[in-house]
N, C-alpha and C positions, 0 to 999 in steps of 0.2 A: 792674596796681591797676586799670585798665579793666577786665580780665575778670572779677578778684575780684568787684570789687561790679555787672557784669550778670549774674556766676551769684551772686550772693545776692540781685538783684534779682528773677532767672525762682525762687527759690526759694522769696521771701517770696510771690510770684505764686502757684504751686504751690500755695502750702500755704492762702491765703487763700480762694480763691475756692472749693475743697468747703466751707469753714466757710461762707460767706455763702450757698451755693447749700444748705446741707442746712438751713440756719438758717432762710432764708425759706421751703424744702419744708416741715420740719416746723410752721415755723407756718402753712401755706396745710392741713397734714392736718388739725392740732388743729382750724382754724378753727370745724368745725363739732359741737364735739363738747364735752359738755356733762357737767362733773364740776366735784368738790366742789372749790371754792377753793385751801384750802391744798394742791390734786394738779399746778394748774397749771404750776408753775414744772418741778416733779420729773419731768412729762409732761414739759413741753415739751423741757427738759433731754437726755430718755433718747430724744427720736423727731427733736431734732436732731440728733442725737450719729451714733445709728444711721444716720441717712439724709448724714449729712456721710461716715461711716467703707463704708457699703457707693456714694456716687458714686465718692470716690477711687478705689475698688480697681477698683471696674467700669471707670473710664475708665483707668488703670495698665493691667491687663487687654488695653482692647480698642488704648489704644499700643501695649503689645508685640506683641499678638498679630497685632490686623489691619493700620494703618497708624499711621505715627507723628504722621501729619496729626491727626488725633484727641485729639491732646494741647491745642489750641487750649480741649478744654473743660474743663482744666484752665487757661488764663486763657493760655496760652503754649506753644507746637507745641513749642517748646525744652528740650529734660531739661537741667538743673542737670549739667555735668558733674565741676566742681570748684571746690574755695576757691583754691587756692592756684595758682599761676604751677607747679612743676614736681611731676605729677605721680605719685602711691606707683610704679606700674613702671616707671617712669627711674631710681625712686633702687634701689642695689642692696639684700635684706635684710645684716644683719651676720651673717660666717660662709657666706653662699651660698657653696660649693664649686663654682658657674660661675667666680666672678669671682675673681682672680690676686690672689697673698698680695701686702701693703704689700711695694715693694721689688725687684720681681720683675719682670725687662723684660721687655714686650709681644712674643708673639710670633713670627714674622714668614714 
């Protein structure tokens, strides 16, 4: 349970950090631009969304190809691994030819 909560918290932090960065960045970017009042919300949303996506992708690429330490730019340097105690790799797939059939004695 503790690992599940830690992984959930890590994913939440790593999700909201780019949203906050993109929103604040969009607000700063549009602070000096004068547009018609009816377009301000749409423009702010579009710019903030684009900045959020670009920021997240850039940090993930840096984290993957440069150094995992740059994960701090997403709020936590630790990538969430899973939300369940057992990883999918440890559970055999149904019909896996590498797994013995039910009732087959183990090979010696």
